[in-house]
LODRENPA-294282 format. One line per field, with one value per residue (C-alpha): residue number from 1; x, z, y. Coordinates in steps of 0.1 Angstrom, whole numbers, m for minus. Layout:
<nodes>
resi = (NUM,...)
px = (X,...)
pz = (Z,...)
py = (Y,...)
</nodes>
This chain:
<nodes>
resi = (1,2,3,4,5,6,7,8,9,10,11,12,13,14,15,16,17,18,19,20,21,22,23,24,25,26,27,28,29,30,31,32,33,34,35,36,37,38,39,40,41,42,43,44,45,46,47,48,49,50,51,52,53,54,55,56,57,58,59,60,61,62,63,64,65,66,67,68,69,70,71,72,73,74,75,76,77,78,79,80,81,82,83,84,85,86,87,88,89,90,91,92,93,94,95,96,97,98,99,100,101,102,103,104,105,106,107,108,109,110,111,112,113,114,115,116,117,118,119,120,121,122,123,124,125,126,127,128,129,130,131,132,133,134,135,136,137,138,139,140,141,142,143,144,145,146,147,148,149,150,151,152,153,154,155,156,157,158,159,160,161,162,163,164,165,166,167,168,169,170,171,172,173,174,175,176,177,178,179,180,181,182,183,184,185,186,187,188,189,190,191,192,193,194,195,196,197,198,199,200,201,202,203,204,205,206,207,208,209,210,211,212,213,214,215,216,217,218,219,220,221,222,223,224,225,226,227,228,229,230,231,232,233,234,235,236,237,238,239,240,241,242,243,244,245,246,247,248,249,250,251,252,253,254,255,256,257,258,259,260,261,262,263,264,265,266,267,268,269,270,271,272,273,274,275,276,277,278,279,280,281,282,283,284,285,286,287,288,289,290,291,292,293,294,295,296,297,298,299,300,301,302,303,304,305,306,307,308,309,310,311,312,313,314,315,316,317,318,319,320,321,322,323,324,325,326,327,328,329,330,331,332,333,334,335,336,337,338,339,340,341,342,343,344,345,346,347,348,349,350,351,352,353,354,355,356,357,358,359,360,361,362,363,364,365,366,367,368,369,370,371,372,373,374,375,376,377,378,379,380,381,382,383,384,385,386,387,388,389,390,391,392,393,394,395,396,397,398,399,400,401,402,403,404,405,406,407,408,409,410,411,412,413,414,415,416,417,418,419,420,421,422,423,424,425,426,427,428,429,430,431,432,433,434,435,436,437,438,439,440,441,442,443,444,445,446,447,448,449,450,451,452,453,454,455,456,457,458,459,460,461,462,463,464,465,466,467,468,469,470,471,472,473,474,475,476,477,478,479,480,481,482,483,484,485,486,487,488,489,490,491,492,493,494,495,496,497,498,499,500,501,502,503,504,505,506,507,508,509,510,511,512,513,514,515,516,517,518,519,520,521,522,523,524,525,526,527,528,529,530,531,532,533,534,535,536,537,538,539,540,541,542,543,544,545,546,547,548,549,550,551,552,553,554,555,556,557,558,559,560,561,562,563,564,565,566,567,568,569,570,571,572,573,574,575,576,577,578,579,580,581,582,583,584,585,586,587,588,589,590,591,592,593,594,595,596,597,598,599,600,601,602,603,604,605,606,607,608,609,610,611,612,613,614,615,616,617,618,619,620,621,622,623,624,625,626,627,628,629,630,631,632,633,634,635,636,637,638,639,640,641,642,643,644,645,646,647,648,649,650,651,652,653,654,655,656,657,658,659,660,661,662,663,664,665,666,667,668,669,670,671,672,673,674,675,676,677,678,679,680,681,682,683,684,685,686,687,688,689,690,691,692,693,694,695,696,697,698,699,700,701,702,703,704,705,706,707,708,709,710,711,712,713,714,715,716,717,718,719,720,721,722,723,724,725,726,727,728,729,730,731,732,733,734,735,736,737,738,739,740,741,742,743,744,745,746,747,748,749,750,751,752,753,754,755,756,757,758,759,760,761,762,763,764,765,766,767,768,769,770,771,772,773,774,775,776,777,778,779,780,781,782,783,784,785,786,787,788,789,790,791,792,793,794,795,796,797,798,799,800,801,802,803,804,805,806,807,808,809,810,811,812,813,814,815,816,817,818,819,820,821,822,823,824,825,826,827,828,829,830,831,832,833,834,835,836,837,838,839,840,841,842,843,844,845,846,847,848,849,850,851,852,853,854,855,856,857,858,859,860,861,862,863,864,865,866,867,868,869,870,871,872,873,874,875,876,877,878,879,880,881,882,883,884,885,886,887,888,889,890,891,892,893,894,895,896,897,898,899,900,901,902,903,904,905,906,907,908,909,910,911,912,913,914,915,916,917,918,919,920,921,922,923,924,925,926,927,928,929,930,931,932,933,934,935,936,937,938,939,940,941,942,943,944,945,946,947,948,949,950,951,952,953,954,955,956,957,958,959,960,961,962,963,964,965,966,967,968,969,970,971,972,973,974,975,976,977,978,979,980,981,982,983,984,985,986,987,988,989,990,991,992,993)
px = (0,12,6,16,m6,14,37,73,94,131,142,176,182,193,209,196,206,176,185,219,206,214,187,188,155,141,143,110,105,92,112,82,83,121,119,95,119,146,121,117,82,72,39,12,m24,m33,m12,m23,m4,m36,m41,m20,1,m7,13,m14,m13,25,27,53,78,114,147,166,191,172,158,125,112,100,68,81,51,56,94,113,146,178,212,233,204,207,173,165,130,129,148,136,125,105,88,79,64,44,32,21,3,m15,m26,m40,m60,m72,m84,m113,m122,m153,m146,m130,m160,m183,m159,m178,m148,m133,m167,m172,m142,m119,m92,m91,m56,m54,m62,m36,m10,m22,m17,18,26,8,m18,m55,m85,m93,m59,m51,m55,m63,m99,m122,m139,m172,m204,m195,m224,m233,m250,m270,m289,m273,m289,m256,m229,m227,m208,m194,m178,m164,m143,m129,m92,m94,m68,m85,m83,m120,m116,m88,m106,m136,m116,m84,m99,m136,m135,m169,m158,m184,m164,m146,m143,m165,m162,m133,m110,m123,m157,m140,m154,m157,m187,m208,m215,m225,m225,m256,m264,m246,m279,m292,m260,m247,m228,m232,m225,m196,m181,m146,m145,m153,m126,m102,m111,m85,m109,m146,m156,m170,m182,m206,m240,m250,m274,m302,m291,m259,m234,m201,m172,m134,m121,m103,m137,m152,m144,m129,m139,m122,m145,m158,m187,m219,m232,m217,m191,m163,m158,m144,m125,m138,m137,m168,m165,m189,m204,m206,m225,m253,m248,m246,m223,m213,m196,m176,m144,m126,m94,m64,m66,m50,m83,m104,m75,m96,m124,m161,m194,m226,m238,m206,m200,m236,m258,m251,m280,m305,m293,m306,m341,m369,m384,m357,m370,m361,m382,m391,m426,m450,m481,m513,m539,m565,m540,m545,m551,m519,m518,m504,m513,m512,m532,m499,m486,m520,m519,m548,m532,m521,m485,m489,m469,m500,m505,m488,m488,m465,m468,m431,m415,m385,m373,m359,m322,m321,m313,m280,m285,m308,m308,m330,m365,m386,m360,m389,m403,m373,m391,m420,m447,m467,m483,m516,m508,m482,m456,m421,m399,m426,m419,m440,m468,m460,m493,m511,m490,m478,m513,m511,m481,m474,m441,m424,m393,m363,m368,m405,m397,m367,m387,m415,m392,m374,m406,m423,m394,m387,m424,m424,m391,m405,m437,m424,m387,m356,m372,m399,m373,m355,m334,m326,m294,m281,m252,m252,m243,m208,m188,m192,m230,m233,m212,m232,m265,m257,m243,m275,m297,m274,m266,m298,m323,m304,m311,m291,m322,m302,m295,m291,m293,m264,m292,m305,m273,m243,m253,m249,m215,m204,m217,m198,m166,m166,m172,m146,m118,m126,m133,m163,m142,m127,m93,m80,m89,m107,m75,m56,m72,m41,m21,m46,m43,m80,m110,m144,m171,m203,m238,m229,m234,m204,m208,m241,m236,m198,m189,m155,m144,m156,m133,m104,m117,m120,m85,m71,m87,m70,m37,m43,m63,m90,m125,m150,m185,m212,m247,m283,m283,m261,m253,m226,m199,m206,m194,m160,m157,m135,m160,m197,m217,m254,m267,m303,m311,m306,m282,m249,m241,m245,m224,m195,m196,m192,m163,m146,m153,m134,m106,m100,m104,m78,m54,m54,m57,m29,m21,4,m21,m49,m27,m12,m39,m74,m96,m123,m111,m119,m156,m157,m142,m168,m196,m185,m178,m216,m216,m200,m205,m232,m254,m246,m256,m291,m295,m279,m286,m248,m232,m209,m180,m183,m181,m150,m135,m142,m126,m94,m91,m94,m73,m44,m41,m13,m34,m72,m97,m134,m156,m192,m224,m259,m267,m247,m259,m296,m308,m322,m290,m268,m245,m240,m232,m205,m192,m186,m166,m145,m138,m130,m104,m90,m84,m65,m44,m60,m59,m32,m11,m12,m39,m58,m86,m123,m141,m178,m184,m202,m234,m238,m211,m206,m221,m186,m180,m215,m209,m174,m188,m213,m245,m256,m275,m250,m217,m202,m178,m152,m173,m168,m197,m223,m228,m192,m189,m153,m162,m194,m175,m150,m177,m195,m164,m158,m194,m201,m233,m247,m253,m277,m259,m282,m281,m307,m333,m324,m342,m367,m371,m379,m407,m420,m418,m439,m468,m465,m478,m451,m428,m412,m434,m411,m386,m360,m351,m321,m320,m338,m368,m380,m414,m396,m364,m378,m394,m432,m443,m478,m463,m441,m472,m490,m460,m453,m490,m489,m460,m469,m442,m419,m392,m379,m348,m341,m335,m367,m403,m401,m428,m418,m421,m459,m461,m439,m450,m420,m400,m365,m348,m312,m283,m274,m240,m228,m236,m215,m181,m173,m154,m166,m151,m154,m155,m116,m115,m103,m113,m118,m129,m162,m160,m188,m195,m223,m246,m278,m312,m334,m331,m317,m289,m261,m273,m246,m257,m294,m285,m265,m294,m318,m292,m291,m329,m331,m305,m271,m242,m228,m207,m191,m178,m170,m169,m132,m138,m163,m138,m111,m135,m145,m110,m99,m125,m118,m85,m88,m88,m58,m34,m59,m66,m89,m59,m38,m64,m54,m69,m67,m78,m61,m67,m70,m53,m25,6,20,m6,18,39,19,m14,m22,m28,m40,m38,m48,m42,m7,3,m28,m66,m84,m102,m94,m71,m57,m71,m97,m127,m141,m179,m195,m229,m256,m277,m313,m340,m355,m384,m409,m409,m427,m460,m487,m502,m468,m444,m416,m387,m383,m348,m345,m316,m302,m297,m266,m283,m303,m298,m319,m353,m346,m351,m318,m313,m349,m344,m312,m319,m293,m301,m338,m336,m315,m336,m370,m394,m399,m395,m397,m369,m381,m367,m381,m398,m414,m428,m440,m457,m477,m484,m464,m446,m416,m427,m462,m477,m480,m489,m464,m479,m469,m487,m483,m495,m493,m475,m479,m449,m434,m421,m386,m375,m341,m317,m299,m326,m328,m360,m384,m368,m375,m357,m372,m352,m363,m359,m394,m421,m448,m438,m422,m406,m406,m444,m438,m408,m411,m399,m382,m347,m314,m313,m278,m274,m311,m310,m342,m347,m347,m333,m360,m397,m425,m443,m465,m462,m493,m511,m531,m563,m556,m579,m564,m577,m579,m560,m563,m528,m534,m566,m548,m524,m553,m567)
pz = (0,m7,7,m24,m31,m55,m83,m74,m93,m98,m105,m104,m77,m77,m49,m43,m17,0,23,26,35,10,2,m22,m38,m67,m100,m106,m69,m65,m45,m22,m13,m10,14,36,39,54,76,55,54,22,24,m1,m10,m41,m33,m14,m15,m24,m56,m88,m84,m107,m93,m99,m66,m67,m29,m29,m53,m44,m58,m78,m92,m124,m142,m124,m92,m95,m81,m56,m60,m97,m102,m99,m81,m103,m95,m80,m78,m49,m37,m14,1,23,11,18,m18,m16,16,1,m29,m7,15,m15,m30,3,6,m29,m22,13,m1,m19,10,32,65,90,113,84,67,62,72,99,117,116,115,120,97,67,54,36,67,86,60,62,100,95,70,91,64,66,46,73,70,33,10,m19,m33,m24,m52,m46,m63,m77,m56,m32,m39,m12,m35,m21,12,31,12,8,m20,m16,m48,m32,m9,m38,m47,m78,m64,m82,m52,m55,m92,m85,m56,m78,m108,m94,m62,m68,m106,m108,m132,m120,m112,m136,m143,m160,m169,m178,m159,m125,m131,m134,m108,m102,m120,m116,m149,m173,m146,m129,m92,m72,m61,m96,m111,m114,m81,m59,m26,m16,1,m11,m24,10,26,m1,0,19,22,29,m7,0,35,52,64,99,102,127,139,155,149,132,154,153,158,191,206,196,206,177,176,150,136,105,82,90,55,26,27,16,53,49,79,92,122,139,155,185,204,239,252,228,227,189,159,143,112,99,78,60,76,63,60,35,18,17,19,35,9,18,m1,7,32,51,53,58,66,104,119,117,152,165,151,177,165,182,203,239,260,257,243,248,226,245,247,225,196,192,170,155,122,107,128,103,72,52,63,58,23,27,33,10,20,16,m4,m26,m40,m24,m41,m36,m52,m51,m85,m103,m137,m161,m165,m187,m157,m149,m112,m84,m67,m68,m56,m38,m17,1,13,22,49,28,49,19,m5,9,46,46,73,66,45,41,76,99,115,152,162,145,158,193,209,204,226,262,278,299,321,307,333,323,286,289,312,287,258,277,288,254,234,259,257,219,219,244,224,188,192,178,144,158,166,141,142,118,126,111,88,104,138,149,145,182,180,150,167,199,181,161,192,211,184,181,218,234,210,193,158,128,117,118,89,79,48,30,19,0,m15,m19,m7,m42,m45,m12,m23,m56,m40,m12,m37,m62,m41,m6,9,9,11,m17,m30,m34,m25,m44,m42,m60,m92,m94,m104,m130,m168,m172,m148,m154,m134,m138,m123,m102,m101,m78,m84,m64,m43,m35,m45,m28,m43,m77,m73,m73,m104,m122,m110,m124,m157,m160,m154,m182,m167,m191,m177,m192,m178,m181,m170,m183,m171,m185,m151,m147,m147,m184,m190,m176,m193,m223,m233,m222,m227,m222,m221,m215,m179,m168,m196,m177,m179,m217,m220,m199,m214,m247,m235,m222,m255,m274,m248,m253,m291,m293,m271,m245,m215,m190,m196,m167,m142,m155,m152,m118,m100,m113,m117,m141,m170,m197,m186,m185,m220,m234,m219,m232,m266,m271,m267,m298,m299,m325,m303,m272,m292,m298,m261,m246,m273,m273,m307,m314,m323,m290,m272,m292,m282,m245,m248,m265,m242,m211,m224,m236,m203,m179,m148,m144,m116,m117,m94,m92,m74,m69,m106,m106,m74,m71,m96,m95,m115,m92,m81,m118,m127,m100,m111,m145,m132,m111,m141,m163,m139,m133,m169,m176,m144,m131,m94,m68,m82,m77,m99,m103,m84,m75,m56,m49,m37,m3,3,40,63,80,57,53,91,99,74,88,123,114,110,83,86,70,86,120,122,94,70,89,78,104,88,92,122,132,129,149,177,178,184,208,229,227,235,260,244,218,184,155,128,101,80,91,71,52,53,26,38,73,59,40,70,91,68,70,98,122,110,127,154,173,160,172,147,154,131,102,84,62,55,30,23,14,m19,m23,6,6,16,42,57,61,76,102,112,116,141,176,191,175,191,171,183,165,167,150,148,115,94,107,143,138,140,171,205,221,207,222,219,206,202,168,153,167,203,208,204,182,152,116,85,52,16,15,46,67,103,119,151,153,183,205,195,218,245,235,240,269,279,246,251,229,209,224,259,250,233,264,287,266,266,304,305,288,310,293,315,296,313,287,300,267,230,231,253,227,199,217,219,183,169,187,167,133,116,91,119,136,153,153,186,196,207,176,151,156,137,103,111,97,67,73,70,89,102,119,127,150,120,88,73,63,31,0,m25,m15,m32,m45,m40,m34,m29,4,m10,3,m26,m29,m65,m79,m88,m121,m122,m157,m160,m186,m193,m180,m186,m156,m138,m147,m182,m197,m215,m230,m197,m180,m209,m189,m170,m135,m120,m84,m66,m46,m50,m40,m13,3,21,19,36,43,80,85,54,52,86,75,65,37,21,22,9,m21,m30,m14,m37,m53,m90,m117,m143,m179,m214,m233,m259,m233,m216,m249,m260,m228,m231,m199,m192,m170,m134,m139,m112,m126,m114,m116,m111,m113,m106,m69,m65,m75,m63,m74,m79,m103,m137,m146,m182,m183,m212,m188,m192,m220,m241,m223,m189,m159,m126,m92,m60,m30,m3,m4,17,0,m33,m20,m50,m32,m34,m70,m69,m69,m42,m64,m52,m64,m56,m42,m26,m17,m27,m41,m77,m71,m106,m129,m128,m152,m147,m164,m159,m168,m162,m130,m150,m171,m167,m159,m150,m112,m106,m73,m64,m70,m50,m22,m20,m11,15)
py = (0,35,70,88,118,140,129,132,158,163,199,215,241,278,298,334,360,376,406,390,355,328,303,273,265,245,263,282,291,326,352,355,318,317,347,329,300,323,342,374,387,405,424,413,422,403,372,341,308,289,308,312,344,373,402,428,448,455,456,428,444,440,452,426,451,455,485,482,466,430,415,389,366,360,366,333,332,330,316,343,368,394,406,435,434,466,496,532,535,503,514,548,530,507,535,555,526,519,555,555,524,535,568,551,528,532,550,526,528,517,492,459,438,459,462,424,400,430,417,441,434,468,487,467,477,513,513,501,528,555,564,566,577,602,619,617,646,624,625,597,580,561,552,517,504,476,443,425,401,370,358,354,374,412,428,464,475,507,485,465,470,447,423,394,372,364,357,332,317,310,298,282,266,259,258,277,305,329,360,383,420,445,482,504,527,538,521,487,463,426,410,379,362,390,416,401,407,380,365,361,348,312,317,286,306,285,316,309,345,358,338,352,389,410,440,446,440,406,398,374,385,376,345,345,379,366,394,385,396,394,359,368,376,343,307,287,251,229,202,185,194,174,170,149,122,145,154,189,203,236,259,272,306,306,335,320,350,343,305,304,301,334,321,292,289,261,249,230,193,169,161,193,218,246,244,244,245,264,238,236,274,286,256,251,272,243,234,267,261,267,235,214,185,192,168,131,126,98,92,97,70,88,87,50,30,44,63,95,125,154,159,162,128,112,126,151,184,212,206,168,144,139,174,203,237,266,300,309,307,320,328,302,296,265,244,261,264,254,287,318,322,347,366,384,351,329,310,300,317,326,301,289,291,263,262,276,254,227,213,191,211,209,225,197,168,177,175,138,135,144,154,128,124,106,79,73,72,49,25,24,17,m11,m27,m27,m39,m67,m77,m78,m97,m123,m127,m127,m137,m119,m115,m92,m65,m43,m11,17,36,68,77,111,98,91,59,53,57,34,8,9,9,m23,m39,m31,m48,m78,m85,m71,m87,m115,m103,m89,m68,m36,m13,23,45,28,5,35,48,25,m9,m24,m7,m23,m57,m56,m42,m68,m95,m82,m67,m78,m44,m21,10,32,21,57,92,120,140,112,125,148,117,104,107,100,98,84,102,82,82,112,149,158,196,193,162,164,200,201,168,182,212,188,171,204,215,182,188,222,205,180,151,140,137,112,120,93,101,105,141,169,183,210,183,178,214,204,170,162,135,135,103,109,74,62,56,20,10,12,m25,m25,6,m6,m41,m24,m3,m34,m52,m25,m23,m60,m59,m31,m50,m22,m46,m51,m88,m90,m76,m99,m130,m122,m103,m113,m143,m153,m131,m156,m157,m119,m117,m141,m120,m86,m101,m100,m62,m46,m9,m12,m34,m12,19,4,m2,29,56,64,66,36,58,76,42,35,68,62,28,40,70,48,20,41,60,52,58,61,64,57,78,69,79,67,68,36,21,30,5,m30,m37,m16,m44,m54,m18,m17,m51,m37,m7,m31,m52,m22,m10,m44,m55,m23,m25,6,m4,m2,26,64,79,46,30,26,53,53,88,84,103,112,124,91,65,50,49,36,7,1,0,m28,m9,m34,m67,m90,m78,m73,m43,m41,m62,m95,m118,m126,m160,m170,m193,m183,m146,m150,m169,m141,m115,m137,m139,m101,m92,m120,m133,m157,m141,m148,m169,m156,m124,m99,m79,m48,m15,m23,m59,m47,m24,m54,m77,m53,m59,m97,m120,m129,m101,m71,m57,m33,m8,16,44,66,96,81,93,64,81,104,85,51,42,39,61,46,13,29,47,14,m3,25,24,m13,m14,m24,m1,25,46,76,93,126,163,174,161,142,127,93,105,109,71,69,57,74,103,109,143,138,162,175,169,202,193,162,146,116,103,102,85,102,89,87,65,95,91,125,141,160,182,196,232,242,228,210,226,216,179,167,142,126,96,73,80,73,40,30,38,17,m11,m9,m9,m42,m58,m52,m42,m12,14,36,69,87,83,76,45,32,40,19,m11,m7,m4,m35,m55,m38,m48,m20,6,m10,15,43,59,88,108,103,115,152,181,164,129,98,76,39,15,32,14,45,71,90,99,93,104,69,49,67,39,4,m30,m22,m58,m79,m75,m82,m113,m147,m155,m120,m116,m93,m114,m104,m110,m106,m91,m92,m61,m63,m37,m18,m34,m7,7,37,32,53,63,69,78,96,81,97,101,114,130,159,196,214,234,206,173,142,146,183,182,201,221,234,248,266,302,304,270,274,309,299,268,271,251,217,215,188,194,187,188,218,196,173,204,220,187,190,227,234,267,273,280,265,243,207,172,144,110,73,41,47,83,119,151,187,210,236,227,238,238,223,216,192,165,140,139,116,119,141,148,155,162,142,169,184,168,188,171,139,122,88,87,80,56,18,m5,m30,m38,m50,m88,m86,m52,m49,m13,3,15,52,61,47,46,55,88,114,151,172,204,205,207,177,147,114,79,74,41,22,31,68,67,50,79,101,77)
</nodes>
């Protein structure tokens, strides 16, 4: 295994004298960087080590003995060069430049940066040179204007010094290419797109420009009226972002007097390298929502027999999953962004009296519950679950854990279900995202984790990004992909939707949904035909190649073109580009995994990499981009029905005995039920009767909501542990108030296998408690002798049972975390590239598993002629319980929309922004139509964050036979005007029952 991240280089050196100090550096090193090495500080304004140097501000000029001064940030050192960095003439020039710039700045007492974070770099330089706007005789220019159109970022053009830091932050770091310049002479100013207001531009509000700006030109607005103050007045807490699997490192600045976060910034870490997206930088205020659960709640006697408690969840209300409307629209943009909306109504208080953000109506639901003490609630839970277990046996109990909770909480939860109730009926949302990927990876390479990091793209010649929209789902990872492309890495993007990634791709393959197996079989067919396979790798490190070759021989490009809709020559181009590359990585998302053929899709990707030798070297490998912040860690910790921690099979006798000895009890030798199988079991005689749900909301996240509604109503006893009253909680017998991510300590494992510390930022509200403490109390209540004192104690027990986490300790994770496997975490970051010598399979070989293309289970017809694809928006997260309570995220993207190809909309007489009905064989929802050139003809896309237009009311509950993952990416629907007549089918009528 190797920890190589960047390609090694060998350059000759030069020796330069800087203020009389000799320094030897690699050829090409700038004077500025060389000066830093010998402790010489050169002032800068436009320069920042994270961005490409441009030398526009001239503050860093130095004397090299030439005719004119040289900008130190862009001038390379030369052998024998003598540099002076601080002569009287240089200081006069810098003072004059500073005075010229300061003269146009807002007064210090009104400066947008100095009155908030207090770190205006220009004013700091001015203080050093003894100049100020208030004392200069230079005229003050103004009138370039302000722009407050973005919900969380202010633009003050009068404070801008045109240093272009924001331009380079947007281009060089995030790769968004939104900011440039407009105007001439004094009227020149930074511009967003074609000089649009920032809030109306294609800006994705990542805030990288704010972090880059040295003056008050770009500043954060306060959120929830918490004032932004200088860092020294706030408490800095280093933690990790609670959203996607990229696991970006950040620092929260906390106002202890007000008990709230003032702002957040990215911080350095080998993976994210100080970058954040809109959710990480601005989406943390959900924890301060007044709708937080603060007391245990018990269902009152009159609320039985059990059913949904609100009209929305019953399917009757205006904000329901069966036909919500919302009057907030926005102009068309051809599908270029998911922002915009009614800025004067960010909370959604208009539109037919619905609650802000389309959230559960507490006033309607809470009367059916009463407040209880923790002791009363825990006693009731223990008694009822033990009764159900005694009456129905282990199979009558099941648990849904959470990928948003810590490793320690995932470990304790699965241990509780297995040791307390003797069943493996424990699962979490990996079943809804990458279960098929894990199944294929474990089968093929012996590990369910990624084989390389997203940053290793820097070493790749070619990458395939497939079934994923990383600019929306993993935006920081996507910034590394875009950077790599600028350095010469070729990007092949394969997806039914032309998302923004397509704009950065060298080759874009827009295949028909559900045809991935046929496409990749055809690519392998061509790779083999052209002789571009790695014969040595195949012979020494794989098995079953001959069978694979026979299978893909049946998929020549002409046949695949008929199935996929992709031109045969384009298939050949992809094959040649991939096969001729020295190093290639495949990154994939839920467009690969969320199919009834998801495991087969992933098997094809494993085979494609293996037959070309693209595993086990820098710039090669297999990387399923993980969805939630801890879906990798929760899976690692055993929160799945077929594996103990570290993917050790529950049906392997030796493994089971090992865990029985470690946990001191007899364990179930059979695989448990998955998420979708548990829902099905509830509706069957002798099935699951009692459930414990920690941080899951299956009413919105699972397919076929009508079926989920029936199952939740049928449960004899349900415990829901969460931070908000969710749709699922309406069916609960007991609701327990948990802490949010921001209110507890624990470890989290990101998509790269990086194990990091999440640190407590603030105290929880009311009587809310950390999840791990609640799980332990329930364990004690049913008779288990648990006495954990802290998450670190749980981590120690967990690591002792997980060979992949060997050598890791809570105390050696540090600020950056550690990659696993890691032989020496005290001194190394860990393993970047896995499988350099052998795979983790029993025989050490990659097992090639051929797959035949199969059509999706439900195909379009005359009544339902469109194919529905579901997914995420950049600003939102899964069922929206967090992000729709975040001011910034809800303000930017407040409404549910169905994205349609212009011709599909025109054929139905639909106009952009019109309210329409989308229906399938399972029900109907109402939402706005969005004309989008990103959709294929005959396809539409609906995000699944919006309860008032719940996409999963439409989806089918067919599953992949191996990974047991639902088919979220393909079902037949119709989209029509609200006034259109349609046949009332039994399933549609049931949605309204």
